[in-house]
N, C-alpha and C positions, 0 to 999 in steps of 0.2 A: 131165180134171183133177179132183182131190179138191175137194170143196166148201170145205174148210178153206183150201187153197191159193189157191182162187179169191177167197175172202173177204179173205185177207191181201193179195193183189195189188190188189184194189179199194180196200182201206183206204188203201194207199199213194198211189193216184191222188186220193183224196179228201183227202189231207194229214192223215190220222190218225197220230199219232205212235207209239202203242203199242197193240197188240191182243193179247188172250189169249182162251182158251176154257175153259169148265168145265162140269161137269154140273149137273143141277137138284136134286141131293140137298140136304137141309136143311143149314144152316150150324151144325152141332151144336157145333163147336169153341168158339164164343163164347156159347153159351146161358147157361152159368153166369155169365159175366161180365155179360151183359145183365140177368140176374136181380139180380145184386149191385148194379149201378148203379140199378136201379129201387128196390130195398129201401133203398139208401143215399141216396135222393133225388138222384141224380146225372144224371137224365134232364132233357131240356129240352122246351119246348113245341113245338119244331120237329120232333120225331121221333115215329114211330109208337109208341103205347103198348102195342099187342098184340105181345108178344115172339114168338109163333108166326108172325105175319105178317112179322116182321123177319128171320127165318131160313129160312122155307120158301117158295121160289119158286112152288110149285104152289098156294099159297093166293092168289097174285096171278094166275097163269096155269096152270089146271089141266093143260093139255096140254103144258106146258114140258118139254123134253127137254135142251136145251143153252142155255147162256148166252154171249153174246159181250160181252166187256168191252173198252172202249176207253179211252184216256187221251190228253188233249191238254195239251201243255206251255204254260203261260202266262208262262214265264220269258223275256220279250221283252227284246231289247237296247235299252234306253231310258235316257237319262241327263239329260234336260232337267229343270230346276228352276223351278217357277213363281214369279214375283216377287209374292208376296202379303205384306201387312204381317203378317198373322196366319194361319199355314198349319195346316190340319188334314190328317193323313196318311191315305191309303187303303191297305189291303193290296193287294198285286198282283192278288189274285183279283177286284178291283173296278176295275181300271185301265181296261179297254176295254169292248167290248160284253158285255152280260150272257152269262156262259158257259152258262146254261141254254139260251138261244136258239142259241148257236153249237153246242153239244154236241147238241142235238136235231136241228138241221139236218144235222150230220154223220151221225148215226144213221139219219135218214130217207134220206139219200143212199145210205148203205151198204145199207139194206133194199131200196131201189129197184134197186140193182145185183144183189143176191142174187135178187130176184124175177124178173130176166131169165133166169135159168137154172134156178130152182127155186121151185115154188109152196110158199109156207110161210106160217105164222101168226107174228106177233111182237108184242111190246110194248116200247116204248122208254122209258127213264127217264134223266134228267140231274139227280140230286140231288132227284128228285121222287117216287120210289117208296118203299115201306115197307122194303125190304130194305137191309141194311147194305152200302153200295156198296164201302167199304174192304175189307170181308172178302171180297166177290166178287172185287175186284181182286187181293187176296192169293192167293186160291184159284186164280185164273186166271193167275198168274205174272206179273202186271203189275209187281210189286215186293214188297218186304218191309216189315214194320212197323218204323219207327224208334221210338226210345224216347219221342219226341214224339207217337206214335200216328199220324203221317203215313205214307203209303205212299211208299217211296222206290224209284225205278227207277234201275238202274245207269247208264243213259245220260243221263237228263233230271233226275235228282234228284227232289225232292219237290214242286216247284211244278207240279203236274199236276192237271187236272180229270178226274174219273171219270164215265163213262157206261156203261149196259149195255142189252143187248137180250135179252129173254127170247124164246126161239124153240121151235118144235116140230121143228127140224132135227136130223138125226142127224149129229153131227160125228165125223169118223174118229178124231181124237186130241185129248185135252185137255192143258192145260198143268199144271204142278205148282207148288205154293207154294215160295217162296224163304225160306231162313232169314235171320234178321236179321245184318247186318254191322256193327252199332254197336259191338260189342266192349266195351271199358271206357269208351268216350266218354260223357260225361254233360253236354256243354256246353248242350244244350237244356234240361235240367232246371235247371241253375244259372241260365240266362238268363231263364227265364219270370218276367215282372214280378210275377205274383200267386201264384206257386207252385202253379199249377193242375196242373202236372205233378208231383204228389207222389210218384210212384214211376215207375220205368222202365215204359213201355208202359201207363201208367195216367194218365188225364186226368179232372180234375173240371171238367166243362164249365161249371158255374155260376160258376167263378172264372176261366175263360178269357176274356181280353180280346176275342177274336174274338166270343164269344157275348155278352159284356157290351155291346158296341157295337150289337148287333142286337136284344136283348130290349127289350120295352116295360115290363118290371117295374122297380121301384125299384132303383136301384144303390146299394149300401153306400158310405158315404163313403170308407173306406179303399181300396176298389177304384177309386173315381173318381180319386184321386190317382195311382194306378198306371196309369191309362189314358194319362197324358201328353198327347200331342196326337193320339192315334189316334182317328179319328172313325168308322171302319168297318174292322173286321177287324184282324188282327195277324200280322206275319210274323216276330217276334222268334226263335222257336225254329227256324224254317227258315233264317233269315239266318246264324245261328251254326253251322249244320250243316256239317261238312266235306264231306258227301256232295253238297252243292250247289255246291262249288267245281269249276270247269273242266268243267261239264257242257254238253251240247248246248243251244243256245238255241232258243226257239220260232220257227217260221216262220209261225205263225198270226197274221196281221197284225190280226185283229179284236181282239186283246188289247193293242195299242198304245194308250196313253192319250192320244189326240190332243186330246181336249177337256180332261180334268182335269190332264194332266201328272203324274198320280200324287198329287194333293193337292186340296184344296178351300179356297177363300177363306172363312174363318170369319165374317168381317164380312158377306159376301154371303149366307151361310146364314142370318144372323139377319134378313135383310130381304127375301129373294127370295119371291115369290108362288108358290103351288102351281102355277100354269100355267107360270111361268117355269121353276120347278124341273124339271117334267116335260119341257118343251121342251128344256132344256139337259142335264139329267142322267138323263132317263128311260131311256137306253140302257144304263146301267151296272148291274151286279147289285146294288149297294148301294142302288139307288133303290126296291127292292121293299118295303123297310120304311117308305117314305114320308119326306117332308121332316121330319116331327115328330121322329123318332128322331135324324136327323142334326143337327137344330137343338139338340136336347138335348145331344148329344155335343159339339157346337161350344161350347156354353156351359161344359161341363166342361173342354174344352181351353183356353179362354180363362182360366178360373180357374187352371189349371195353369201358364199361362205368365206370370202376373203377376209383375212385379218392381217395384222402386222407380221405374224409368224409365217404365213404361207402365200402372201400376196405376190412376191417375186415369182415363185414357182407356178402359181395359177396363171399369172399374166403370160409366162412363157408357153404354158400349155395352150392357152387361147390363141396366142400369137401364131404358134406353129400349126394350128389346125384351122 
């Protein structure tokens, strides 16, 4: 059996939704855009500043020959609504168990299966490496770029997590990139609450609500108002995307929000101790920024939902905390 076919078969046994393969050549297609983002102050504190390391796999793993890219759908079938007096919404990416953990486990299981038939060297990354994972996913045929800069898979849509394995394997055949199928649709651009999508396929991350809810830097007043009740992440551009209609649902039960139900109690966030927070919410990806960031976002959300009926109570909450 070809090693590629073997890896694909094992990925299905491990419940990996999508898998693709690409070579280890530099991601030259996006170099000019990365330089533009850096020069225009559109980079964030979460990304590698050395652009060479962002595009060249061999600067991370010198003997890299092939890259295995996988994707997991987190579009779980869940419709419960928590009964909180004041609710803060979580993006679907932070509904269940931290995807970094789930993805890393899947990649390690896959590596273990490969090692049973082939001795090889590898390095696994789940949103933790310097390389641009979306570009690797595009190059490996996982999906095409949407105008909202998300990778869209024809079966699962864009609610997918991406991980990759750098290897010294010789893979018999690589996948090819897919062309965008967005056509004339611009619903995501129109729906973005902060106009962070200022052009098709172009995102200003410093205006993106998903980024704003994670950064520890000061948030501008006009952006605070546009956060609404979002306290971690933002799904707006994906929710309006037609390519996410009638797609396959995730069978990865790790992403079902059994604890949060997809939201958090804003009153609780103002009073919960660090120990209680870690015990109850430490499993979710949003917890990596700590309680402080979520508490700040909770205060912003409470200010955004003030009205004549609850203003006095919310003002008291904010004053006391």
